[in-house]
KEKE-3310 file (N, C-alpha, C; in steps of 0.2 Angstrom, whole numbers, plus 5000, padded with zeros to 4 digits):
npx = (4781:4778:4773:4783:4793:4806:4809:4802:4801:4810:4798:4791:4778:4768:4762:4742:4737:4747:4746:4741:4728:4726:4727:4735:4749:4766:4773:4777:4789:4799:4805:4822:4831:4844:4844:4844:4860:4868:4882:4886:4898:4900:4899:4888:4878:4878:4874:4860:4855:4854:4846:4834:4831:4830:4820:4808:4806:4809:4806:4814:4830:4847:4862:4879:4896:4893:4894:4891:4901:4909:4913:4903:4892:4893:4897:4884:4875:4879:4878:4864:4860:4865:4856:4844:4848:4848:4845:4828:4823:4831:4825:4812:4805:4803:4795:4779:4762:4757:4755:4760:4771:4787:4800:4802:4799:4790:4778:4772:4762:4756:4753:4736:4731:4720:4715:4728:4743:4759:4777:4788:4798:4801:4812:4809:4816:4817:4823:4826:4834:4846:4854:4856:4851:4839:4843:4845:4833:4834:4837:4849:4856:4865:4879:4886:4878:4868:4878:4883:4872:4867:4878:4877:4866:4867:4875:4868:4855:4862:4866:4853:4847:4857:4855:4840:4844:4849:4839:4831:4838:4837:4825:4819:4818:4819:4835:4834:4823:4818:4822:4819:4804:4797:4806:4810:4804:4803:4818:4816:4819:4818:4821:4822:4819:4818:4814:4818:4807:4797:4786:4789:4781:4768:4766:4769:4784:4782:4768:4761:4765:4765:4776:4775:4781:4794:4808:4816:4828:4837:4845:4850:4849:4862:4854:4842:4825:4816:4804:4798:4785:4780:4777:4766:4768:4778:4795:4811:4821:4840:4852:4866:4884:4888:4879:4865:4846:4836:4820:4806:4796:4775:4776:4786:4779:4766:4773:4779:4768:4764:4774:4785:4783:4777:4782:4775:4781:4785:4789:4797:4798:4812:4815:4828:4837:4840:4835:4840:4837:4839:4828:4828:4819:4817:4807:4792:4788:4775:4765:4768:4765:4758:4758:4756:4769:4770:4778:4776:4762:4751:4738:4735:4740:4734:4733:4734:4733:4728:4732:4739:4740:4756:4753:4737:4738:4744:4736:4722:4730:4732:4720:4719:4714:4727:4729:4733:4735:4744:4743:4743:4748:4744:4733:4736:4730:4717:4715:4714:4701:4694:4691)
npy = (5054:5041:5030:5027:5015:5011:5016:5011:4999:4983:4972:4957:4951:4953:4970:4969:4978:4979:4966:4960:4955:4937:4938:4946:4946:4942:4929:4912:4907:4915:4919:4923:4934:4943:4960:4966:4972:4986:4994:5009:5016:5012:5012:5023:5021:5007:5007:5014:5005:4994:5000:5003:4988:4982:4990:4988:4974:4972:4984:4988:4989:4990:5000:5002:5010:5023:5036:5041:5045:5032:5034:5045:5036:5029:5037:5043:5030:5029:5040:5040:5027:5032:5044:5036:5028:5040:5048:5048:5060:5070:5070:5070:5084:5084:5075:5072:5069:5075:5077:5088:5093:5097:5091:5079:5066:5049:5037:5022:5029:5037:5028:5021:5007:5002:4997:4992:4994:4997:4991:5002:5016:5033:5045:5060:5071:5086:5097:5111:5112:5119:5115:5126:5136:5126:5116:5120:5117:5103:5090:5094:5085:5069:5077:5078:5079:5088:5091:5079:5074:5083:5082:5070:5070:5080:5072:5059:5064:5069:5057:5053:5062:5060:5047:5049:5058:5049:5041:5049:5049:5034:5033:5043:5057:5071:5079:5085:5083:5078:5091:5105:5110:5096:5089:5098:5099:5099:5089:5073:5065:5050:5041:5025:5016:5000:4993:4975:4963:4955:4945:4942:4936:4939:4953:4968:4980:4989:4993:4984:4996:5010:5020:5038:5048:5054:5047:5035:5032:5021:5018:5005:4995:4981:4970:4961:4965:4972:4971:4964:4966:4953:4945:4942:4938:4938:4944:4943:4954:4955:4963:4972:4975:4994:4999:5006:5005:5007:5013:5016:5030:5036:5044:5043:5034:5040:5048:5041:5036:5023:5015:5012:5006:5009:5001:4990:4988:4981:4981:4969:4962:4957:4947:4948:4959:4976:4987:4997:5011:5022:5032:5041:5054:5060:5075:5082:5099:5106:5112:5107:5102:5089:5074:5061:5060:5068:5061:5047:5045:5041:5038:5025:5023:5031:5043:5036:5042:5053:5073:5080:5092:5089:5091:5088:5076:5069:5071:5065:5050:5049:5044:5031:5015:5004:4989:4972:4970:4965:4971:4984:4994:4990:4995:5010:5017:5018:5024:5038:5040:5036:5043)
npz = (5039:5047:5037:5030:5022:5025:5036:5047:5060:5057:5047:5051:5046:5032:5031:5030:5020:5011:5003:4989:4977:4973:4959:4954:4957:4959:4949:4952:4945:4934:4918:4916:4909:4899:4894:4876:4874:4872:4863:4864:4859:4845:4829:4822:4813:4816:4830:4829:4822:4829:4842:4836:4833:4844:4849:4844:4847:4859:4868:4878:4881:4885:4888:4885:4887:4888:4890:4903:4916:4926:4939:4942:4942:4953:4963:4963:4965:4979:4987:4986:4995:5005:5009:5013:5024:5032:5048:5056:5057:5051:5038:5039:5035:5020:5017:5009:5004:4993:4978:4968:4971:4969:4974:4986:4998:4996:5000:4991:4983:4970:4958:4953:4960:4967:4982:4987:4992:4986:4989:4990:4993:4989:4984:4976:4965:4954:4940:4933:4917:4908:4925:4935:4947:4953:4959:4972:4979:4983:4995:5008:5013:5013:5013:5002:4993:4984:4974:4968:4963:4953:4943:4941:4934:4922:4915:4912:4907:4894:4888:4886:4876:4866:4864:4857:4848:4839:4836:4829:4818:4814:4812:4800:4804:4807:4812:4824:4831:4843:4851:4860:4863:4865:4873:4883:4895:4914:4920:4930:4943:4950:4964:4969:4983:4989:5002:5010:5009:5018:5013:4997:4987:4989:4986:4977:4972:4961:4953:4937:4924:4913:4906:4906:4900:4889:4887:4896:4908:4916:4930:4936:4951:4955:4960:4956:4951:4941:4931:4913:4903:4891:4877:4881:4894:4910:4911:4920:4921:4919:4928:4921:4923:4925:4916:4908:4910:4897:4891:4882:4883:4883:4875:4864:4860:4853:4846:4836:4830:4836:4830:4839:4855:4871:4885:4897:4913:4927:4946:4957:4973:4985:5000:5007:5005:5004:4990:4980:4966:4950:4941:4928:4918:4904:4899:4892:4889:4900:4892:4878:4861:4857:4845:4833:4821:4805:4797:4798:4793:4782:4770:4771:4784:4796:4808:4824:4837:4848:4846:4858:4872:4884:4895:4895:4890:4903:4912:4907:4906:4920:4926:4922:4927:4932:4937:4934:4922:4907:4893:4892:4885:4872:4871:4873:4863:4863:4877:4877:4872:4880:4892)
capx = (4785:4777:4772:4790:4795:4811:4809:4799:4804:4808:4793:4792:4773:4767:4755:4737:4736:4753:4746:4739:4725:4732:4730:4741:4753:4770:4774:4782:4793:4799:4813:4829:4833:4847:4840:4849:4865:4869:4887:4886:4903:4901:4899:4882:4875:4876:4869:4855:4849:4852:4841:4828:4826:4829:4816:4803:4808:4805:4804:4818:4837:4854:4867:4887:4899:4887:4896:4891:4907:4909:4912:4895:4886:4895:4894:4876:4872:4881:4874:4855:4860:4869:4851:4841:4852:4850:4841:4822:4822:4834:4822:4807:4803:4804:4789:4773:4759:4755:4760:4760:4777:4792:4805:4799:4799:4785:4778:4765:4759:4757:4749:4728:4729:4713:4718:4732:4747:4766:4784:4793:4798:4804:4814:4808:4819:4816:4828:4826:4840:4852:4850:4857:4848:4834:4846:4844:4828:4836:4839:4856:4860:4870:4881:4888:4872:4867:4885:4883:4866:4869:4884:4873:4858:4869:4878:4863:4850:4867:4866:4848:4848:4859:4849:4835:4846:4851:4832:4828:4842:4835:4816:4820:4815:4825:4839:4833:4814:4816:4825:4816:4798:4796:4812:4811:4800:4807:4823:4813:4823:4815:4825:4816:4819:4814:4815:4819:4800:4792:4783:4790:4776:4762:4765:4775:4787:4779:4762:4762:4765:4770:4780:4770:4786:4797:4812:4816:4836:4838:4853:4848:4853:4863:4850:4836:4819:4813:4800:4794:4780:4786:4773:4760:4771:4784:4803:4815:4828:4846:4856:4874:4887:4890:4874:4859:4842:4832:4815:4801:4790:4772:4775:4787:4773:4763:4776:4778:4760:4766:4779:4789:4779:4779:4779:4773:4785:4784:4796:4795:4802:4814:4817:4833:4841:4837:4838:4841:4839:4837:4826:4828:4813:4817:4801:4791:4784:4766:4761:4769:4757:4762:4754:4759:4774:4770:4783:4772:4757:4747:4731:4735:4742:4729:4733:4730:4734:4723:4737:4736:4745:4757:4746:4733:4740:4744:4728:4720:4733:4733:4714:4716:4719:4733:4727:4736:4737:4749:4743:4739:4750:4740:4726:4736:4725:4710:4715:4712:4695:4688:4689)
capy = (5050:5036:5028:5026:5008:5012:5021:5009:4992:4977:4968:4951:4949:4958:4971:4968:4984:4978:4962:4961:4950:4931:4937:4954:4943:4940:4922:4908:4907:4920:4919:4927:4937:4950:4965:4968:4976:4990:4997:5017:5019:5006:5017:5027:5015:5001:5008:5017:4998:4988:5005:5001:4983:4981:4992:4985:4968:4971:4989:4990:4989:4992:5003:5002:5015:5029:5043:5043:5041:5026:5038:5048:5032:5027:5043:5044:5025:5027:5046:5038:5024:5038:5047:5032:5028:5046:5048:5051:5067:5073:5068:5073:5089:5082:5069:5073:5064:5081:5076:5093:5096:5096:5089:5076:5058:5047:5029:5019:5033:5038:5024:5021:5000:5001:4996:4989:4998:4994:4991:5005:5023:5034:5052:5064:5074:5087:5102:5113:5111:5118:5114:5131:5137:5123:5111:5121:5114:5098:5089:5098:5081:5071:5085:5080:5076:5093:5090:5070:5074:5088:5080:5063:5071:5083:5066:5057:5068:5070:5051:5051:5066:5056:5041:5052:5059:5042:5037:5053:5046:5029:5033:5047:5061:5077:5078:5089:5083:5078:5096:5110:5107:5089:5087:5103:5099:5097:5083:5071:5057:5045:5036:5021:5011:4994:4988:4971:4963:4947:4939:4944:4932:4942:4962:4972:4985:4995:4988:4986:5003:5012:5028:5046:5053:5053:5043:5033:5030:5017:5016:4998:4992:4975:4966:4960:4967:4975:4964:4969:4961:4950:4942:4939:4935:4943:4942:4946:4958:4952:4969:4973:4981:4999:5000:5009:5001:5012:5012:5021:5033:5035:5052:5042:5028:5043:5051:5036:5031:5018:5009:5011:5004:5010:4993:4987:4984:4982:4979:4964:4963:4951:4944:4948:4963:4981:4988:5006:5013:5028:5032:5048:5055:5066:5075:5087:5103:5105:5115:5105:5098:5079:5070:5055:5065:5065:5055:5039:5043:5039:5035:5017:5024:5036:5044:5030:5044:5060:5076:5082:5094:5083:5092:5084:5067:5066:5070:5057:5044:5047:5042:5024:5011:4999:4983:4968:4972:4963:4973:4992:4997:4990:4999:5018:5021:5019:5027:5044:5040:5033:5048)
capz = (5040:5049:5032:5026:5023:5026:5042:5050:5063:5054:5047:5050:5043:5027:5033:5025:5014:5005:5001:4983:4975:4968:4951:4954:4961:4953:4946:4956:4943:4928:4914:4918:4902:4898:4888:4874:4876:4864:4865:4861:4855:4838:4823:4822:4808:4820:4834:4829:4820:4836:4845:4834:4833:4851:4853:4840:4849:4867:4869:4882:4880:4892:4884:4888:4886:4885:4891:4908:4920:4932:4944:4943:4944:4959:4968:4962:4971:4985:4989:4989:4999:5012:5009:5014:5029:5038:5053:5052:5060:5045:5031:5040:5033:5015:5018:5007:4999:4989:4970:4965:4976:4965:4979:4992:4997:5000:4999:4990:4980:4961:4955:4958:4960:4972:4988:4987:4991:4984:4992:4988:4996:4982:4985:4970:4962:4947:4940:4926:4913:4913:4931:4939:4956:4953:4962:4980:4981:4984:5000:5008:5016:5014:5012:4994:4988:4976:4969:4964:4959:4948:4939:4937:4928:4915:4910:4911:4901:4887:4885:4884:4871:4860:4860:4854:4840:4834:4835:4823:4812:4811:4810:4796:4807:4805:4818:4830:4834:4849:4854:4861:4871:4868:4878:4888:4904:4920:4921:4936:4945:4955:4967:4971:4988:4990:5007:5012:5011:5023:5009:4991:4986:4990:4983:4972:4972:4957:4949:4930:4921:4907:4908:4901:4899:4882:4888:4904:4908:4923:4934:4941:4956:4953:4965:4952:4952:4935:4926:4907:4899:4884:4873:4886:4902:4912:4910:4925:4918:4923:4925:4917:4927:4923:4912:4910:4904:4892:4889:4878:4886:4879:4870:4858:4856:4851:4839:4829:4829:4837:4829:4845:4860:4877:4885:4903:4917:4936:4953:4964:4980:4989:5004:5012:5002:5000:4982:4977:4959:4949:4936:4925:4915:4900:4901:4888:4893:4900:4884:4871:4859:4853:4839:4826:4817:4798:4792:4800:4792:4774:4767:4773:4791:4796:4814:4829:4842:4847:4847:4865:4875:4888:4903:4895:4893:4910:4917:4907:4909:4928:4929:4920:4933:4930:4937:4931:4914:4902:4885:4892:4881:4864:4872:4872:4855:4866:4882:4875:4869:4885:4896)
cpx = (4784:4776:4778:4792:4802:4815:4806:4803:4803:4800:4793:4784:4770:4761:4750:4735:4742:4750:4739:4735:4728:4733:4734:4747:4760:4771:4778:4788:4793:4806:4815:4832:4837:4845:4845:4854:4869:4876:4885:4891:4904:4899:4890:4875:4872:4873:4863:4849:4848:4847:4834:4826:4826:4823:4809:4801:4805:4804:4808:4827:4842:4858:4873:4891:4896:4888:4894:4896:4905:4907:4904:4892:4887:4894:4887:4872:4874:4876:4867:4856:4860:4860:4845:4842:4851:4845:4834:4821:4825:4833:4814:4803:4803:4798:4784:4770:4756:4759:4762:4768:4783:4796:4802:4800:4792:4785:4772:4759:4761:4754:4742:4729:4724:4716:4722:4739:4755:4772:4788:4793:4803:4806:4811:4812:4819:4821:4825:4832:4840:4850:4850:4853:4842:4837:4845:4838:4828:4838:4847:4859:4857:4875:4883:4881:4869:4873:4883:4876:4866:4874:4880:4868:4861:4871:4872:4857:4855:4866:4857:4845:4852:4857:4843:4837:4848:4843:4829:4833:4839:4828:4816:4817:4820:4829:4837:4826:4812:4821:4820:4810:4796:4802:4813:4808:4807:4812:4820:4817:4818:4821:4822:4819:4816:4818:4814:4810:4799:4790:4783:4783:4768:4760:4770:4777:4785:4775:4764:4760:4769:4772:4778:4775:4790:4803:4812:4825:4836:4845:4851:4852:4858:4858:4843:4830:4814:4811:4798:4791:4783:4781:4768:4763:4776:4791:4806:4822:4835:4850:4863:4876:4888:4887:4868:4853:4838:4826:4809:4797:4784:4772:4779:4783:4768:4767:4777:4774:4761:4768:4784:4784:4783:4777:4779:4779:4784:4790:4795:4803:4806:4815:4822:4838:4838:4840:4835:4843:4837:4835:4826:4823:4816:4808:4799:4787:4777:4761:4762:4764:4761:4756:4758:4764:4771:4772:4780:4765:4754:4740:4730:4735:4740:4732:4731:4729:4730:4731:4734:4744:4749:4753:4743:4732:4739:4740:4723:4724:4734:4727:4714:4719:4723:4731:4733:4739:4743:4747:4741:4742:4748:4732:4728:4730:4719:4709:4712:4705:4691:4686:4685)
cpy = (5041:5030:5027:5018:5006:5015:5016:5003:4988:4972:4962:4947:4953:4963:4970:4971:4983:4971:4961:4954:4945:4933:4943:4952:4942:4931:4918:4910:4911:4919:4925:4932:4943:4952:4964:4973:4980:4995:5005:5019:5016:5013:5018:5023:5009:5001:5010:5010:4995:4994:5002:4994:4981:4985:4990:4978:4968:4978:4992:4988:4990:4994:5004:5009:5021:5035:5047:5041:5037:5029:5041:5044:5029:5030:5042:5037:5027:5034:5044:5033:5029:5041:5042:5030:5034:5045:5050:5058:5072:5073:5069:5079:5088:5077:5073:5069:5068:5081:5082:5097:5092:5090:5086:5068:5057:5040:5028:5022:5034:5034:5022:5012:4998:5001:4994:4994:4993:4995:4995:5011:5027:5043:5055:5070:5079:5094:5103:5112:5117:5119:5119:5131:5133:5116:5114:5120:5108:5096:5092:5092:5074:5076:5085:5078:5079:5091:5084:5072:5078:5085:5073:5065:5075:5078:5060:5059:5067:5064:5051:5057:5064:5051:5044:5054:5053:5038:5041:5047:5039:5028:5038:5053:5067:5076:5078:5088:5083:5084:5101:5107:5099:5086:5091:5103:5099:5090:5080:5067:5055:5040:5031:5017:5006:4990:4982:4967:4955:4944:4943:4943:4935:4951:4962:4978:4991:4989:4990:4994:5003:5019:5033:5048:5053:5047:5043:5031:5029:5017:5011:4997:4984:4969:4967:4963:4968:4969:4969:4963:4959:4945:4937:4938:4941:4940:4946:4949:4957:4960:4968:4977:4987:5000:5001:5007:5009:5009:5018:5023:5034:5041:5048:5037:5033:5046:5049:5033:5025:5010:5007:5011:5007:5004:4994:4985:4986:4981:4974:4965:4957:4950:4948:4955:4969:4984:4996:5009:5019:5030:5040:5048:5059:5067:5081:5093:5103:5107:5112:5101:5093:5075:5067:5062:5063:5061:5048:5039:5044:5037:5030:5018:5029:5037:5041:5034:5051:5065:5079:5087:5088:5084:5087:5078:5064:5066:5066:5051:5045:5044:5034:5019:5005:4992:4978:4968:4971:4966:4980:4994:4996:4994:5007:5021:5022:5024:5034:5045:5038:5038:5054)
cpz = (5042:5043:5028:5028:5028:5033:5048:5054:5057:5053:5046:5048:5038:5028:5025:5018:5008:5001:4993:4979:4971:4961:4949:4955:4957:4955:4949:4954:4935:4925:4916:4911:4903:4893:4883:4875:4871:4867:4861:4858:4851:4834:4825:4819:4813:4826:4834:4827:4826:4842:4842:4832:4840:4854:4851:4844:4855:4871:4876:4879:4886:4886:4890:4885:4882:4888:4900:4913:4926:4938:4946:4944:4951:4964:4970:4967:4978:4990:4991:4994:5006:5014:5013:5021:5035:5043:5050:5052:5053:5037:5033:5035:5026:5013:5015:5002:4994:4982:4968:4969:4971:4969:4983:4992:5000:4999:4997:4989:4973:4958:4958:4955:4966:4978:4991:4989:4991:4988:4991:4992:4990:4987:4977:4969:4955:4948:4933:4923:4908:4919:4937:4946:4957:4958:4970:4984:4983:4989:5003:5012:5013:5011:5003:4990:4981:4973:4964:4959:4952:4942:4934:4932:4923:4913:4908:4905:4893:4884:4882:4877:4864:4858:4856:4849:4837:4832:4828:4817:4809:4809:4803:4798:4806:4812:4823:4832:4838:4854:4854:4867:4872:4873:4884:4895:4909:4920:4927:4936:4951:4957:4972:4976:4988:4997:5007:5012:5013:5018:5002:4986:4984:4989:4979:4973:4967:4954:4943:4928:4916:4907:4904:4899:4890:4882:4893:4904:4918:4926:4940:4945:4952:4957:4960:4954:4948:4933:4918:4905:4893:4883:4879:4893:4904:4913:4916:4921:4922:4921:4925:4921:4924:4917:4914:4905:4904:4890:4887:4881:4880:4873:4864:4854:4851:4844:4834:4827:4831:4834:4835:4849:4866:4882:4893:4907:4925:4939:4956:4969:4981:4995:5011:5010:4999:4992:4981:4969:4956:4944:4933:4922:4910:4897:4895:4894:4894:4894:4879:4868:4855:4852:4837:4822:4809:4795:4795:4798:4784:4775:4771:4780:4794:4807:4819:4836:4842:4847:4854:4868:4881:4894:4903:4896:4901:4914:4915:4909:4917:4929:4927:4925:4929:4931:4937:4926:4912:4894:4885:4887:4873:4866:4874:4870:4858:4873:4883:4874:4875:4891:4893)
residu = (UNK:UNK:UNK:UNK:UNK:UNK:UNK:UNK:UNK:UNK:UNK:UNK:UNK:UNK:UNK:UNK:UNK:UNK:UNK:UNK:UNK:UNK:UNK:UNK:UNK:UNK:UNK:UNK:UNK:UNK:UNK:UNK:UNK:UNK:UNK:UNK:UNK:UNK:UNK:UNK:UNK:UNK:UNK:UNK:UNK:UNK:UNK:UNK:UNK:UNK:UNK:UNK:UNK:UNK:UNK:UNK:UNK:UNK:UNK:UNK:UNK:UNK:UNK:UNK:UNK:UNK:UNK:UNK:UNK:UNK:UNK:UNK:UNK:UNK:UNK:UNK:UNK:UNK:UNK:UNK:UNK:UNK:UNK:UNK:UNK:UNK:UNK:UNK:UNK:UNK:UNK:UNK:UNK:UNK:UNK:UNK:UNK:UNK:UNK:UNK:UNK:UNK:UNK:UNK:UNK:UNK:UNK:UNK:UNK:UNK:UNK:UNK:UNK:UNK:UNK:UNK:UNK:UNK:UNK:UNK:UNK:UNK:UNK:UNK:UNK:UNK:UNK:UNK:UNK:UNK:UNK:UNK:UNK:UNK:UNK:UNK:UNK:UNK:UNK:UNK:UNK:UNK:UNK:UNK:UNK:UNK:UNK:UNK:UNK:UNK:UNK:UNK:UNK:UNK:UNK:UNK:UNK:UNK:UNK:UNK:UNK:UNK:UNK:UNK:UNK:UNK:UNK:UNK:UNK:UNK:UNK:UNK:UNK:UNK:UNK:UNK:UNK:UNK:UNK:UNK:UNK:UNK:UNK:UNK:UNK:UNK:UNK:UNK:UNK:UNK:UNK:UNK:UNK:UNK:UNK:UNK:UNK:UNK:UNK:UNK:UNK:UNK:UNK:UNK:UNK:UNK:UNK:UNK:UNK:UNK:UNK:UNK:UNK:UNK:UNK:UNK:UNK:UNK:UNK:UNK:UNK:UNK:UNK:UNK:UNK:UNK:UNK:UNK:UNK:UNK:UNK:UNK:UNK:UNK:UNK:UNK:UNK:UNK:UNK:UNK:UNK:UNK:UNK:UNK:UNK:UNK:UNK:UNK:UNK:UNK:UNK:UNK:UNK:UNK:UNK:UNK:UNK:UNK:UNK:UNK:UNK:UNK:UNK:UNK:UNK:UNK:UNK:UNK:UNK:UNK:UNK:UNK:UNK:UNK:UNK:UNK:UNK:UNK:UNK:UNK:UNK:UNK:UNK:UNK:UNK:UNK:UNK:UNK:UNK:UNK:UNK:UNK:UNK:UNK:UNK:UNK:UNK:UNK:UNK:UNK:UNK:UNK:UNK:UNK:UNK:UNK:UNK:UNK:UNK:UNK:UNK:UNK:UNK:UNK:UNK:UNK:UNK:UNK:UNK:UNK:UNK:UNK:UNK:UNK:UNK:UNK:UNK:UNK:UNK:UNK:UNK:UNK:UNK:UNK:UNK:UNK:UNK:UNK:UNK)
# end
């Protein structure tokens, strides 16, 4: 627990291990952009066209009227903040650097950035779906955490599956293409906590990366921090109240043979305010075989990606050093060949 940022005394200076080389640091200025906002209560035709347009243009969008109740969102935000405010002794048993542990808290791990650490603590939660007894592995404090997280997870995954069905309609895939093993792995939640940082100009909350899963649904803090790669630069995402940020994972890029891209993103820190977000990942099962769908292949458009099980893909992708790349997504086709 001594490595957890939120449990340590307030830092007046940034420790050396968090200082990134100059070429990997956040720029002094970056454009602030409101991502496309899609109202899921509109007609299916309007919504699916909007999702495809936003996905092809920027790879990220925000959704409103999405079916996750405002109460579930507020409760989730509150209970996550309560968790990080618990005394150290009540969280110590959850700390682990073992990436195979389903439920744990950790700090500055998961991505290979070389010698630098990044300014984030994380509570990782995972469950089968339906949730059933897997929630018993979650922390029992705060007292209402399990109940709140289960309700939030059920509603959020439901929203994600609706978005995937809309994508099927827009892409010309059968309506249940993303039902089954390709979305049937554990639902994984990362409760990301970014404490106030003494020097936001010298470090990052998360390094540039793409999500390896199928679809990511982010409950963002109203404190800005997310940045998205766009046209060779970084843009700051302006959060919208009661909206989720949605982005495509690498498996959607593979299935669509590159028509939809998994876009790089990163997180910057700030000096004065803690920021807590919740990312929900819809994952395939480890043995699910994923490759380009036949609908996207022809003599003029051969497969650009190898067909791999999701477990194989994760093993290969995890050894790729991310660095400060702004074009990793364009190299995904080569990643599988380089290992």
